C-alpha positions as a printed NumPy array, in Angstrom:
array([[116.626, 168.578,  87.494],
       [120.148, 168.091,  86.323],
       [123.003, 166.828,  88.407],
       [124.527, 170.31 ,  88.366],
       [121.304, 171.805,  89.742],
       [121.285, 169.209,  92.539],
       [124.855, 170.199,  93.355],
       [123.867, 173.879,  93.583],
       [120.924, 173.009,  95.77 ],
       [123.172, 170.92 ,  98.025],
       [125.611, 173.875,  98.353],
       [122.775, 176.223,  99.289],
       [121.466, 173.751, 101.871],
       [124.98 , 173.278, 103.261],
       [125.428, 177.052, 103.528],
       [122.105, 177.358, 105.347],
       [123.131, 174.559, 107.717],
       [126.401, 176.395, 108.481],
       [124.493, 179.629, 109.175],
       [122.051, 177.784, 111.437],
       [124.977, 176.183, 113.283],
       [126.641, 179.569, 113.777],
       [123.424, 181.061, 115.142],
       [123.104, 178.117, 117.529],
       [126.721, 178.468, 118.706],
       [126.295, 182.23 , 119.194],
       [123.214, 181.621, 121.299],
       [125.008, 178.998, 123.38 ],
       [127.931, 181.395, 123.953],
       [125.521, 184.092, 125.11 ],
       [123.916, 181.688, 127.556],
       [127.34 , 180.561, 128.76 ],
       [128.433, 184.166, 129.32 ],
       [125.295, 184.86 , 131.33 ],
       [125.967, 181.728, 133.379],
       [129.516, 182.958, 134.083],
       [128.196, 186.349, 135.196],
       [125.658, 184.663, 137.45 ],
       [128.323, 182.428, 138.985],
       [130.567, 185.451, 139.547],
       [127.75 , 187.328, 141.297],
       [127.08 , 184.275, 143.426],
       [130.781, 184.024, 144.276],
       [130.839, 187.693, 145.237],
       [127.866, 187.241, 147.533],
       [129.326, 184.082, 149.08 ],
       [132.631, 185.857, 149.719],
       [130.878, 188.668, 151.554],
       [128.72 , 186.336, 153.604],
       [131.704, 184.142, 154.514],
       [133.78 , 187.156, 155.57 ],
       [130.974, 188.64 , 157.641],
       [130.229, 185.31 , 159.299],
       [133.898, 184.709, 160.054],
       [134.313, 188.166, 161.515],
       [131.135, 187.854, 163.564],
       [131.703, 184.349, 164.917],
       [135.466, 184.101, 165.429],
       [135.791, 185.77 , 168.805],
       [139.52 , 185.048, 169.062],
       [140.288, 186.828, 165.79 ],
       [138.033, 189.732, 166.724],
       [139.963, 190.119, 169.974],
       [143.208, 190.202, 167.979],
       [141.789, 192.814, 165.609],
       [140.666, 194.939, 168.536],
       [144.037, 194.539, 170.232],
       [145.782, 195.752, 167.068],
       [143.222, 198.517, 166.608],
       [143.87 , 199.771, 170.138],
       [147.625, 199.811, 169.54 ],
       [148.365, 197.042, 172.012],
       [151.505, 194.964, 171.547],
       [151.021, 191.739, 169.619],
       [152.978, 188.539, 169.945],
       [154.692, 187.199, 166.826],
       [151.968, 184.592, 166.494],
       [149.207, 187.182, 166.824],
       [150.857, 189.434, 164.265],
       [151.179, 186.547, 161.842],
       [147.535, 185.574, 162.296],
       [146.416, 189.144, 161.627],
       [148.618, 189.322, 158.529],
       [147.068, 186.099, 157.212],
       [143.631, 187.531, 157.931],
       [144.527, 190.676, 155.995],
       [146.046, 188.717, 153.096],
       [142.899, 186.59 , 152.813],
       [140.731, 189.7  , 152.798],
       [142.889, 191.301, 150.105],
       [142.756, 188.136, 148.006],
       [138.965, 188.347, 148.162],
       [139.041, 192.049, 147.227],
       [141.348, 191.271, 144.305],
       [139.124, 188.464, 143.011],
       [136.083, 190.731, 143.209],
       [137.994, 193.499, 141.414],
       [138.993, 191.087, 138.632],
       [135.375, 189.965, 138.248],
       [134.32 , 193.601, 137.939],
       [137.052, 194.406, 135.415],
       [136.054, 191.431, 133.273],
       [132.402, 192.5  , 133.308],
       [131.179, 189.461, 135.226],
       [129.821, 191.632, 138.028],
       [128.373, 195.083, 137.523],
       [129.508, 196.76 , 140.744],
       [132.063, 196.622, 143.522],
       [131.253, 197.249, 147.176],
       [133.813, 200.064, 147.356],
       [132.236, 201.69 , 150.397],
       [132.462, 198.335, 152.176],
       [136.136, 198.001, 151.277],
       [136.804, 201.537, 152.525],
       [134.84 , 200.839, 155.671],
       [137.006, 197.839, 156.505],
       [140.218, 199.713, 155.82 ],
       [139.12 , 202.843, 157.704],
       [137.854, 200.899, 160.712],
       [140.972, 198.774, 160.954],
       [144.023, 201.012, 160.429],
       [146.424, 198.133, 161.016],
       [145.272, 196.826, 157.639],
       [146.33 , 200.06 , 155.962],
       [149.689, 199.825, 157.667],
       [150.291, 196.344, 156.214],
       [149.53 , 197.331, 152.61 ],
       [153.075, 198.433, 151.594],
       [154.403, 195.025, 152.608],
       [151.725, 193.218, 150.581],
       [151.461, 195.491, 147.541],
       [153.752, 193.469, 145.255],
       [151.878, 190.235, 145.947],
       [148.934, 191.468, 143.89 ],
       [148.357, 192.442, 140.289],
       [149.458, 195.967, 139.322],
       [145.852, 196.817, 138.391],
       [144.576, 195.799, 141.806],
       [147.413, 197.632, 143.581],
       [146.55 , 200.807, 141.66 ],
       [142.857, 200.349, 142.519],
       [143.701, 199.921, 146.207],
       [145.861, 203.024, 146.26 ],
       [143.7  , 205.303, 144.123],
       [140.223, 204.268, 145.227],
       [140.593, 202.921, 148.752],
       [143.71 , 203.83 , 150.676],
       [143.993, 207.454, 149.579],
       [140.288, 208.072, 149.974],
       [139.314, 210.851, 152.324],
       [135.9  , 209.302, 152.799],
       [135.202, 207.864, 156.197],
       [132.789, 204.955, 156.284],
       [131.47 , 204.735, 159.799]])
């Protein structure tokens, strides 16, 4: 074999090594994307569990929610606490919406969102004040899919 033939062989081997490296990187990216989707699904589940546990175990906050629901007057402190509760819930909804939009989760619990908003009208009443604190996409989702919905989730 001549030196030139060795050079050609080396180029072919180098090209094959590059192709093998690209296949390996593509496979690693696919695995990484699946890991991200799994983590997003886990985050979604944890959010729901945390919210449900908090709502079920925090008797003081539940009393405030019921007080607001029944139209009773709230102190400034109570109103602020309910607004923080609502803002935290919306932040969770927004994160879940972003995960759905990015393809990391395959569904959104829209009926659950509607159920919360329909059961607790004070939350609907706070939305105009909070709208600009969230992404335009999420605000549109809230208004088109949740707040203007005629569905009642009882």
